[in-house]
N, C-alpha and C positions, 0 to 999 in steps of 0.2 A: 472406511476414510466415508462422512458425511461430508457433506458440504451441506450452509445452505444460510439464508439473509437474520441476521445477528442485530439487539439495539446496542447504539455508539456505548449506554453501557456497559455490553459487555463485554466492550474487549476494554478496560480500565484493567483489570488486576494482568491483563499479559500486558499490556500495555508499559504500564507500571513495574511490571516483574522484568522485564526484558530491555523496554526502549529507555525509562525514565527510572532505573536502580533506586531504591534509595527515596523514595519522591514519595507522595501520597495522593491515590488515588484522586484527588482532585488536581492536580498538574497533569491529571492523563486526556480530558476532554483538548478537543481540539474547535477553533473556531470555526462551522462549519455543522460538527457532527450531526445537527439537530435540522440542516437544510434537507429543504422537499427530494432537492433529486440527487444527495451524499446519501452512497448508500454502505452497509455492514457487512464483510461477509467472516463468518467461521467455518474453523475443519476439528470436526472434529473424532474421538474415536473413544470409541464405548462412554458415551454420552457427555465427554469431558473433551472443552475446546483445549487445544493443543495449538492453532494457527489460526492468525487473522490478519486481515484487511481494509482498508478504506478508503472508500472514491468518493471526491468530490469534484463538483462542474467549479472549477477552479483554471481560470489560463497563468501559464508560466512567459512573463514577460521577455525571456530568452526563445519563446515559439513563435511563428509569425501565422497559426491555425486558430479559426478567430473564436473556435469552440474545442471548447476543452476538458478531458479529467486527472487531477492529480489524483493518485496512486500515493496513500501516505498509513504511519501506523501498523506496516506490515510487519507480525514478531513470534514467532514460532517454537515452545518451549524448547529448549536445548537437545531434551530424551526425544524430541520428534523430525529434528534437524536434517538435513540430509536424502527423508522419506515424498517425498513430491508435496508435501502438503502445503505448502504457497506456492508452487509452480499451478498447482488443480486449485488453487483462491484466482489466480489470473488467467487460466481457461475459463470456470468460471461469471469472471465479473466481465471480462474483454467484451464476449456478447452485447453482457447488459449493457453498456457501455455502449454500444455498437449500436443499439437496439434504440437508443435517443437521440441517434444519429451525430455521434462523434469520433471519432476516428483519429484521434489524437491524446494518445495518453503519457504523462509523462510523472516525473518524482524524483524530490531529493534522495538520492543516495549513497548509502553510508561508504564510505571508498574500498569495505570489508566483502563486501557486498555488491563490485563494481560488475564481478565477472559472474556472476547468476544474472542479474539484468541483458548482460552483452548473449548468455546462452539463451535468452530469452528474443530477442532480437531487436533490445533497446541498445540506442545508442549514444554517445557521453556527447554534449553541447554546451556544458560549461568545462572550469577550470576548479579544480577546488576549495572550497571553501569553509569556514567555520558553525556552523549552529551552536551555540552558548549553550554550555553547559549540558549537550549531545556528542556533538566531532565534525568531524572533518565528514566533507557532501561531495556532491557531483549533483548538476541538474540533468539526467537520463530522460529519452523519450523513445517513446513506437511509435508509430502509423499504424492502424487495425486494418488490414484489407478487407477491400468490401467482398463480400461474399457474391 
């Protein structure tokens, strides 16, 4: 497995296939994809992009910390799930966030992924809510410990 930074457009095929099935690539662009502080990570197996995660300097209204990063658009090809790719992306991304002197990360987690996030130290801080055409989510957050 190789984890490296990728461009926003590199994430669109996986976003389309996994997060927005049946939607065109044009609907896989997220606001903030090209912002200066946004970064995207990809996990590769034999030069194939199999898992992605994007990180945006964006605050959640439900979290009080003044500076936060949002994790968004995390997806792994089905045949590679449960093999540690998403965890590896987060463990690569968290130090990059801390290098920006930010210690709070949050996400809108699909309800089916709550257990995964809890296993990595995230806490649920909202009730369930619907994102149109995407599904039921909750807000989850994690404090990144200082070294």
